[in-house]
PyMOL Python script that loads the backbone (N, CA, C, O; Angstrom):
from pymol import cmd

cmd.read_pdbstr("""\
ATOM      1  N   UNK A   1    -228.467 123.284 -63.261  1.00  0.00           N
ATOM      2  CA  UNK A   1    -228.214 123.761 -64.608  1.00  0.00           C
ATOM      3  C   UNK A   1    -228.109 125.287 -64.563  1.00  0.00           C
ATOM      4  O   UNK A   1    -228.921 125.970 -63.939  1.00  0.00           O
ATOM      5  N   UNK A   2    -227.108 125.783 -65.228  1.00  0.00           N
ATOM      6  CA  UNK A   2    -226.891 127.231 -65.269  1.00  0.00           C
ATOM      7  C   UNK A   2    -227.841 127.874 -66.271  1.00  0.00           C
ATOM      8  O   UNK A   2    -228.329 127.221 -67.194  1.00  0.00           O
ATOM      9  N   UNK A   3    -228.092 129.161 -66.074  1.00  0.00           N
ATOM     10  CA  UNK A   3    -229.052 129.877 -66.916  1.00  0.00           C
ATOM     11  C   UNK A   3    -228.652 129.849 -68.385  1.00  0.00           C
ATOM     12  O   UNK A   3    -229.508 129.691 -69.255  1.00  0.00           O
ATOM     13  N   UNK A   4    -227.361 129.999 -68.673  1.00  0.00           N
ATOM     14  CA  UNK A   4    -226.949 129.992 -70.081  1.00  0.00           C
ATOM     15  C   UNK A   4    -227.172 128.621 -70.710  1.00  0.00           C
ATOM     16  O   UNK A   4    -227.460 128.528 -71.903  1.00  0.00           O
ATOM     17  N   UNK A   5    -227.043 127.551 -69.914  1.00  0.00           N
ATOM     18  CA  UNK A   5    -227.306 126.203 -70.433  1.00  0.00           C
ATOM     19  C   UNK A   5    -228.795 126.029 -70.726  1.00  0.00           C
ATOM     20  O   UNK A   5    -229.171 125.446 -71.743  1.00  0.00           O
ATOM     21  N   UNK A   6    -229.637 126.538 -69.832  1.00  0.00           N
ATOM     22  CA  UNK A   6    -231.080 126.459 -70.051  1.00  0.00           C
ATOM     23  C   UNK A   6    -231.474 127.248 -71.298  1.00  0.00           C
ATOM     24  O   UNK A   6    -232.261 126.772 -72.117  1.00  0.00           O
ATOM     25  N   UNK A   7    -230.927 128.447 -71.438  1.00  0.00           N
ATOM     26  CA  UNK A   7    -231.247 129.264 -72.610  1.00  0.00           C
ATOM     27  C   UNK A   7    -230.765 128.585 -73.890  1.00  0.00           C
ATOM     28  O   UNK A   7    -231.478 128.584 -74.893  1.00  0.00           O
ATOM     29  N   UNK A   8    -229.573 128.013 -73.866  1.00  0.00           N
ATOM     30  CA  UNK A   8    -229.051 127.290 -75.034  1.00  0.00           C
ATOM     31  C   UNK A   8    -229.959 126.114 -75.376  1.00  0.00           C
ATOM     32  O   UNK A   8    -230.247 125.870 -76.548  1.00  0.00           O
ATOM     33  N   UNK A   9    -230.409 125.388 -74.360  1.00  0.00           N
ATOM     34  CA  UNK A   9    -231.320 124.266 -74.595  1.00  0.00           C
ATOM     35  C   UNK A   9    -232.635 124.741 -75.196  1.00  0.00           C
ATOM     36  O   UNK A   9    -233.196 124.082 -76.072  1.00  0.00           O
ATOM     37  N   UNK A  10    -233.128 125.888 -74.725  1.00  0.00           N
ATOM     38  CA  UNK A  10    -234.371 126.443 -75.274  1.00  0.00           C
ATOM     39  C   UNK A  10    -234.208 126.794 -76.754  1.00  0.00           C
ATOM     40  O   UNK A  10    -235.087 126.498 -77.563  1.00  0.00           O
ATOM     41  N   UNK A  11    -233.098 127.416 -77.105  1.00  0.00           N
ATOM     42  CA  UNK A  11    -232.842 127.766 -78.505  1.00  0.00           C
ATOM     43  C   UNK A  11    -232.688 126.498 -79.344  1.00  0.00           C
ATOM     44  O   UNK A  11    -233.210 126.418 -80.456  1.00  0.00           O
ATOM     45  N   UNK A  12    -231.974 125.513 -78.812  1.00  0.00           N
ATOM     46  CA  UNK A  12    -231.804 124.251 -79.536  1.00  0.00           C
ATOM     47  C   UNK A  12    -233.151 123.570 -79.773  1.00  0.00           C
ATOM     48  O   UNK A  12    -233.385 123.001 -80.839  1.00  0.00           O
ATOM     49  N   UNK A  13    -234.031 123.632 -78.777  1.00  0.00           N
ATOM     50  CA  UNK A  13    -235.364 123.040 -78.924  1.00  0.00           C
ATOM     51  C   UNK A  13    -236.133 123.751 -80.036  1.00  0.00           C
ATOM     52  O   UNK A  13    -236.813 123.103 -80.831  1.00  0.00           O
ATOM     53  N   UNK A  14    -236.028 125.078 -80.096  1.00  0.00           N
ATOM     54  CA  UNK A  14    -236.702 125.835 -81.153  1.00  0.00           C
ATOM     55  C   UNK A  14    -236.163 125.466 -82.532  1.00  0.00           C
ATOM     56  O   UNK A  14    -236.915 125.412 -83.505  1.00  0.00           O
ATOM     57  N   UNK A  15    -234.872 125.216 -82.610  1.00  0.00           N
ATOM     58  CA  UNK A  15    -234.266 124.791 -83.876  1.00  0.00           C
ATOM     59  C   UNK A  15    -234.826 123.432 -84.283  1.00  0.00           C
ATOM     60  O   UNK A  15    -235.200 123.224 -85.438  1.00  0.00           O
ATOM     61  N   UNK A  16    -234.879 122.517 -83.332  1.00  0.00           N
ATOM     62  CA  UNK A  16    -235.396 121.170 -83.633  1.00  0.00           C
ATOM     63  C   UNK A  16    -236.872 121.184 -83.994  1.00  0.00           C
ATOM     64  O   UNK A  16    -237.333 120.337 -84.760  1.00  0.00           O
ATOM     65  N   UNK A  17    -237.616 122.142 -83.447  1.00  0.00           N
ATOM     66  CA  UNK A  17    -239.044 122.254 -83.747  1.00  0.00           C
ATOM     67  C   UNK A  17    -239.303 122.967 -85.073  1.00  0.00           C
ATOM     68  O   UNK A  17    -240.442 123.037 -85.533  1.00  0.00           O
ATOM     69  N   UNK A  18    -238.247 123.490 -85.679  1.00  0.00           N
ATOM     70  CA  UNK A  18    -238.398 124.141 -86.972  1.00  0.00           C
ATOM     71  C   UNK A  18    -238.675 125.630 -86.910  1.00  0.00           C
ATOM     72  O   UNK A  18    -238.915 126.259 -87.940  1.00  0.00           O
ATOM     73  N   UNK A  19    -238.646 126.201 -85.713  1.00  0.00           N
ATOM     74  CA  UNK A  19    -238.848 127.646 -85.599  1.00  0.00           C
ATOM     75  C   UNK A  19    -237.699 128.373 -86.295  1.00  0.00           C
ATOM     76  O   UNK A  19    -237.909 129.348 -87.017  1.00  0.00           O
ATOM     77  N   UNK A  20    -236.481 127.883 -86.064  1.00  0.00           N
ATOM     78  CA  UNK A  20    -235.302 128.382 -86.772  1.00  0.00           C
ATOM     79  C   UNK A  20    -234.816 127.253 -87.668  1.00  0.00           C
ATOM     80  O   UNK A  20    -234.583 126.137 -87.203  1.00  0.00           O
ATOM     81  N   UNK A  21    -234.664 127.546 -88.952  1.00  0.00           N
ATOM     82  CA  UNK A  21    -234.198 126.542 -89.898  1.00  0.00           C
ATOM     83  C   UNK A  21    -232.762 126.822 -90.293  1.00  0.00           C
ATOM     84  O   UNK A  21    -232.206 127.873 -89.974  1.00  0.00           O
ATOM     85  N   UNK A  22    -232.173 125.870 -90.991  1.00  0.00           N
ATOM     86  CA  UNK A  22    -230.794 126.022 -91.450  1.00  0.00           C
ATOM     87  C   UNK A  22    -230.665 127.322 -92.236  1.00  0.00           C
ATOM     88  O   UNK A  22    -231.415 127.563 -93.182  1.00  0.00           O
ATOM     89  N   UNK A  23    -229.719 128.146 -91.842  1.00  0.00           N
ATOM     90  CA  UNK A  23    -229.491 129.417 -92.511  1.00  0.00           C
ATOM     91  C   UNK A  23    -230.201 130.597 -91.873  1.00  0.00           C
ATOM     92  O   UNK A  23    -229.855 131.747 -92.144  1.00  0.00           O
ATOM     93  N   UNK A  24    -231.196 130.327 -91.023  1.00  0.00           N
ATOM     94  CA  UNK A  24    -231.883 131.417 -90.322  1.00  0.00           C
ATOM     95  C   UNK A  24    -230.964 132.003 -89.260  1.00  0.00           C
ATOM     96  O   UNK A  24    -230.073 131.328 -88.743  1.00  0.00           O
ATOM     97  N   UNK A  25    -231.195 133.247 -88.952  1.00  0.00           N
ATOM     98  CA  UNK A  25    -230.445 133.897 -87.878  1.00  0.00           C
ATOM     99  C   UNK A  25    -231.269 133.827 -86.596  1.00  0.00           C
ATOM    100  O   UNK A  25    -232.475 134.076 -86.591  1.00  0.00           O
ATOM    101  N   UNK A  26    -230.594 133.487 -85.531  1.00  0.00           N
ATOM    102  CA  UNK A  26    -231.241 133.581 -84.223  1.00  0.00           C
ATOM    103  C   UNK A  26    -231.203 135.055 -83.822  1.00  0.00           C
ATOM    104  O   UNK A  26    -230.464 135.832 -84.427  1.00  0.00           O
ATOM    105  N   UNK A  27    -231.977 135.453 -82.822  1.00  0.00           N
ATOM    106  CA  UNK A  27    -231.963 136.861 -82.412  1.00  0.00           C
ATOM    107  C   UNK A  27    -230.555 137.323 -82.028  1.00  0.00           C
ATOM    108  O   UNK A  27    -229.744 136.536 -81.540  1.00  0.00           O
ATOM    109  N   UNK A  28    -230.281 138.594 -82.253  1.00  0.00           N
ATOM    110  CA  UNK A  28    -228.987 139.148 -81.864  1.00  0.00           C
ATOM    111  C   UNK A  28    -228.819 139.019 -80.353  1.00  0.00           C
ATOM    112  O   UNK A  28    -229.787 138.819 -79.619  1.00  0.00           O
ATOM    113  N   UNK A  29    -227.588 139.136 -79.910  1.00  0.00           N
ATOM    114  CA  UNK A  29    -227.305 139.021 -78.479  1.00  0.00           C
ATOM    115  C   UNK A  29    -228.110 140.064 -77.705  1.00  0.00           C
ATOM    116  O   UNK A  29    -228.745 139.747 -76.699  1.00  0.00           O
ATOM    117  N   UNK A  30    -228.079 141.278 -78.170  1.00  0.00           N
ATOM    118  CA  UNK A  30    -228.805 142.358 -77.479  1.00  0.00           C
ATOM    119  C   UNK A  30    -230.311 142.101 -77.494  1.00  0.00           C
ATOM    120  O   UNK A  30    -230.985 142.267 -76.477  1.00  0.00           O
ATOM    121  N   UNK A  31    -230.828 141.701 -78.642  1.00  0.00           N
ATOM    122  CA  UNK A  31    -232.263 141.447 -78.770  1.00  0.00           C
ATOM    123  C   UNK A  31    -232.691 140.293 -77.866  1.00  0.00           C
ATOM    124  O   UNK A  31    -233.704 140.394 -77.174  1.00  0.00           O
ATOM    125  N   UNK A  32    -231.932 139.202 -77.865  1.00  0.00           N
ATOM    126  CA  UNK A  32    -232.255 138.054 -77.015  1.00  0.00           C
ATOM    127  C   UNK A  32    -232.181 138.439 -75.543  1.00  0.00           C
ATOM    128  O   UNK A  32    -233.008 138.011 -74.738  1.00  0.00           O
ATOM    129  N   UNK A  33    -231.191 139.245 -75.200  1.00  0.00           N
ATOM    130  CA  UNK A  33    -231.037 139.705 -73.820  1.00  0.00           C
ATOM    131  C   UNK A  33    -232.262 140.493 -73.368  1.00  0.00           C
ATOM    132  O   UNK A  33    -232.758 140.293 -72.260  1.00  0.00           O
ATOM    133  N   UNK A  34    -232.741 141.371 -74.210  1.00  0.00           N
ATOM    134  CA  UNK A  34    -233.911 142.185 -73.865  1.00  0.00           C
ATOM    135  C   UNK A  34    -235.189 141.356 -73.851  1.00  0.00           C
ATOM    136  O   UNK A  34    -236.014 141.512 -72.950  1.00  0.00           O
ATOM    137  N   UNK A  35    -235.365 140.477 -74.833  1.00  0.00           N
ATOM    138  CA  UNK A  35    -236.585 139.673 -74.927  1.00  0.00           C
ATOM    139  C   UNK A  35    -236.735 138.716 -73.751  1.00  0.00           C
ATOM    140  O   UNK A  35    -237.838 138.520 -73.241  1.00  0.00           O
ATOM    141  N   UNK A  36    -235.632 138.125 -73.324  1.00  0.00           N
ATOM    142  CA  UNK A  36    -235.685 137.098 -72.281  1.00  0.00           C
ATOM    143  C   UNK A  36    -235.283 137.626 -70.910  1.00  0.00           C
ATOM    144  O   UNK A  36    -235.275 136.892 -69.922  1.00  0.00           O
ATOM    145  N   UNK A  37    -234.951 138.915 -70.872  1.00  0.00           N
ATOM    146  CA  UNK A  37    -234.567 139.577 -69.621  1.00  0.00           C
ATOM    147  C   UNK A  37    -233.417 138.853 -68.924  1.00  0.00           C
ATOM    148  O   UNK A  37    -233.464 138.565 -67.728  1.00  0.00           O
ATOM    149  N   UNK A  38    -232.393 138.575 -69.710  1.00  0.00           N
ATOM    150  CA  UNK A  38    -231.171 137.973 -69.188  1.00  0.00           C
ATOM    151  C   UNK A  38    -229.996 138.823 -69.654  1.00  0.00           C
ATOM    152  O   UNK A  38    -230.126 139.620 -70.583  1.00  0.00           O
ATOM    153  N   UNK A  39    -228.860 138.650 -69.009  1.00  0.00           N
ATOM    154  CA  UNK A  39    -227.710 139.497 -69.337  1.00  0.00           C
ATOM    155  C   UNK A  39    -227.127 139.143 -70.703  1.00  0.00           C
ATOM    156  O   UNK A  39    -227.301 138.036 -71.212  1.00  0.00           O
ATOM    157  N   UNK A  40    -226.440 140.108 -71.268  1.00  0.00           N
ATOM    158  CA  UNK A  40    -225.754 139.902 -72.539  1.00  0.00           C
ATOM    159  C   UNK A  40    -224.716 138.792 -72.398  1.00  0.00           C
ATOM    160  O   UNK A  40    -224.544 137.982 -73.309  1.00  0.00           O
ATOM    161  N   UNK A  41    -224.032 138.753 -71.269  1.00  0.00           N
ATOM    162  CA  UNK A  41    -223.029 137.713 -71.018  1.00  0.00           C
ATOM    163  C   UNK A  41    -223.663 136.327 -71.036  1.00  0.00           C
ATOM    164  O   UNK A  41    -223.079 135.384 -71.570  1.00  0.00           O
ATOM    165  N   UNK A  42    -224.843 136.200 -70.461  1.00  0.00           N
ATOM    166  CA  UNK A  42    -225.546 134.915 -70.452  1.00  0.00           C
ATOM    167  C   UNK A  42    -225.885 134.477 -71.869  1.00  0.00           C
ATOM    168  O   UNK A  42    -225.707 133.311 -72.221  1.00  0.00           O
ATOM    169  N   UNK A  43    -226.368 135.403 -72.677  1.00  0.00           N
ATOM    170  CA  UNK A  43    -226.698 135.087 -74.071  1.00  0.00           C
ATOM    171  C   UNK A  43    -225.435 134.688 -74.831  1.00  0.00           C
ATOM    172  O   UNK A  43    -225.446 133.721 -75.593  1.00  0.00           O
ATOM    173  N   UNK A  44    -224.354 135.425 -74.625  1.00  0.00           N
ATOM    174  CA  UNK A  44    -223.091 135.090 -75.293  1.00  0.00           C
ATOM    175  C   UNK A  44    -222.632 133.683 -74.935  1.00  0.00           C
ATOM    176  O   UNK A  44    -222.242 132.911 -75.811  1.00  0.00           O
ATOM    177  N   UNK A  45    -222.678 133.350 -73.646  1.00  0.00           N
ATOM    178  CA  UNK A  45    -222.281 132.005 -73.220  1.00  0.00           C
ATOM    179  C   UNK A  45    -223.178 130.942 -73.864  1.00  0.00           C
ATOM    180  O   UNK A  45    -222.698 129.891 -74.291  1.00  0.00           O
ATOM    181  N   UNK A  46    -224.465 131.221 -73.930  1.00  0.00           N
ATOM    182  CA  UNK A  46    -225.399 130.269 -74.530  1.00  0.00           C
ATOM    183  C   UNK A  46    -225.110 130.077 -76.015  1.00  0.00           C
ATOM    184  O   UNK A  46    -225.107 128.948 -76.504  1.00  0.00           O
ATOM    185  N   UNK A  47    -224.868 131.166 -76.732  1.00  0.00           N
ATOM    186  CA  UNK A  47    -224.588 131.067 -78.159  1.00  0.00           C
ATOM    187  C   UNK A  47    -223.265 130.344 -78.411  1.00  0.00           C
ATOM    188  O   UNK A  47    -223.152 129.572 -79.363  1.00  0.00           O
ATOM    189  N   UNK A  48    -222.270 130.589 -77.568  1.00  0.00           N
ATOM    190  CA  UNK A  48    -220.995 129.867 -77.707  1.00  0.00           C
ATOM    191  C   UNK A  48    -221.190 128.378 -77.453  1.00  0.00           C
ATOM    192  O   UNK A  48    -220.606 127.542 -78.142  1.00  0.00           O
ATOM    193  N   UNK A  49    -222.008 128.053 -76.470  1.00  0.00           N
ATOM    194  CA  UNK A  49    -222.301 126.649 -76.190  1.00  0.00           C
ATOM    195  C   UNK A  49    -222.997 126.004 -77.382  1.00  0.00           C
ATOM    196  O   UNK A  49    -222.660 124.882 -77.762  1.00  0.00           O
ATOM    197  N   UNK A  50    -223.952 126.694 -77.969  1.00  0.00           N
ATOM    198  CA  UNK A  50    -224.651 126.161 -79.142  1.00  0.00           C
ATOM    199  C   UNK A  50    -223.697 125.938 -80.311  1.00  0.00           C
ATOM    200  O   UNK A  50    -223.804 124.939 -81.023  1.00  0.00           O
ATOM    201  N   UNK A  51    -222.773 126.858 -80.505  1.00  0.00           N
ATOM    202  CA  UNK A  51    -221.802 126.704 -81.595  1.00  0.00           C
ATOM    203  C   UNK A  51    -220.927 125.478 -81.393  1.00  0.00           C
ATOM    204  O   UNK A  51    -220.512 124.843 -82.362  1.00  0.00           O
ATOM    205  N   UNK A  52    -220.648 125.145 -80.147  1.00  0.00           N
ATOM    206  CA  UNK A  52    -219.765 124.011 -79.870  1.00  0.00           C
ATOM    207  C   UNK A  52    -220.480 122.671 -79.985  1.00  0.00           C
ATOM    208  O   UNK A  52    -219.829 121.627 -80.029  1.00  0.00           O
ATOM    209  N   UNK A  53    -221.798 122.686 -80.036  1.00  0.00           N
ATOM    210  CA  UNK A  53    -222.562 121.423 -80.089  1.00  0.00           C
ATOM    211  C   UNK A  53    -222.575 120.846 -81.473  1.00  0.00           C
ATOM    212  O   UNK A  53    -223.169 119.791 -81.697  1.00  0.00           O
TER     213      UNK A  53
END
""", "prot")
cmd.dss("prot")
cmd.show_as("cartoon", "prot")
cmd.util.cbc("prot")
cmd.orient("prot")
């Protein structure tokens, strides 16, 4: 599993657990990149994957 897939799965799990609810904003790309110590490109790929689900 690629890192962006793992990160997308982690965000999806948080959504399902109610941490993020309908209408809430997930962290910005830059903020998520800094918080999780992953590249901006990885976060972008993860967010695009989440949008496609």
